[in-house]
C-alpha positions in Angstrom: -7.3 7.7 26.9 -4.0 6.1 26.2 -0.7 7.5 25.0 0.5 6.8 21.5 3.7 7.5 19.6 3.2 8.2 15.9 5.9 8.3 13.4 5.3 9.7 9.9 7.6 9.4 6.9 6.8 12.2 4.5 8.1 12.5 0.9 11.4 14.3 1.0 10.7 16.5 -2.1 7.8 18.4 -0.7 8.3 22.0 0.4 8.5 23.3 3.9 5.1 25.0 3.5 3.6 21.7 2.4 5.0 19.9 5.5 3.7 22.6 7.8 0.3 22.4 6.2 0.3 18.6 6.5 1.2 18.8 10.2 -1.6 21.4 10.7 -4.1 19.1 9.1 -3.0 16.2 11.2 -3.3 18.2 14.4 -6.7 19.6 13.3 -8.1 16.1 12.5 -6.7 14.7 15.8 -8.3 17.5 17.8 -11.7 16.8 16.0 -11.4 13.2 17.2 -10.8 14.3 20.8 -7.0 13.5 20.7 -4.5 15.7 22.5 -1.2 16.3 20.7 1.5 16.4 23.3 4.7 16.7 21.3 5.8 17.2 17.7 9.4 16.6 16.7 11.1 16.9 13.3 13.7 14.1 12.9 14.9 15.4 9.5 15.5 13.6 6.2 17.0 10.1 6.5 17.8 7.3 4.1 15.1 4.6 3.9 16.1 0.9 4.2 14.2 0.2 1.0 12.5 2.4 -1.6 8.9 3.4 -0.9 6.9 4.8 -3.8 10.2 5.2 -5.7 11.8 7.3 -3.0 15.0 6.4 -1.3 14.8 9.1 1.4 12.0 10.3 3.7 11.4 13.1 6.1 10.6 11.7 9.6 8.2 13.3 12.1 7.5 12.1 15.6 4.1 12.9 17.2 3.0 12.0 20.7 -0.8 11.8 21.3 -3.2 11.1 24.1 -6.3 9.5 22.4 -8.8 6.7 22.3 -8.3 3.5 20.3 -11.2 4.4 18.0 -9.4 7.6 17.0 -6.5 5.6 15.6 -8.6 3.9 12.9 -9.9 7.3 11.7 -6.5 8.9 11.8 -5.1 5.9 9.9 -7.7 6.3 7.1 -6.8 10.0 6.9 -3.1 9.2 6.6 -3.8 6.8 3.8 -5.5 9.5 1.7 -2.5 11.8 1.9 -0.1 11.3 -1.0 2.8 13.1 0.8 2.8 10.5 3.6 4.9 7.5 2.6 4.5 5.4 5.8 3.1 5.8 9.3 3.2 3.9 12.5 1.3 4.0 15.8 2.8 2.5 18.9 1.2 2.3 22.3 3.4 3.8 25.0 3.7 1.7 28.2 2.1 3.4 31.2 5.4 3.4 33.1 7.4 4.5 30.0 7.3 8.2 29.1 8.3 7.6 25.5 11.3 8.9 23.6 12.9 12.0 25.1 14.8 12.9 22.0 15.3 11.6 18.5 17.9 9.0 17.8 21.3 10.3 16.8 22.2 9.9 13.1 24.9 7.3 12.4 27.9 8.6 10.6 30.6 6.3 9.3 34.1 7.9 9.0 35.8 4.9 7.4 34.9 1.4 6.6 36.1 -1.4 8.9 39.3 -2.9 7.6 40.2 0.0 5.4 42.7 1.7 7.8 
């Protein structure tokens, strides 16, 4: 089994209950595949770099799994069937790297360069 980081971008207009149900379904399907969910982190709603499915914002979730490579294909197919999931990404975590310890800090611009 290898360690994988998984980032989900969920539609920002879904309710908190829908998000919780989605995460429960992801965890249940991962467990059926023999995967172990190590960490779930809510990164909040962020602006997207470009519109996806006519949405300019997305709710980001970070998941850390221990699973086999064959489980990724099945989980990928599951994600594609979910309308609430705008995008997803799996990244293999290096053996010597523990992965992200905390979510990235949001960037806030107080004033534009050259305006002062």
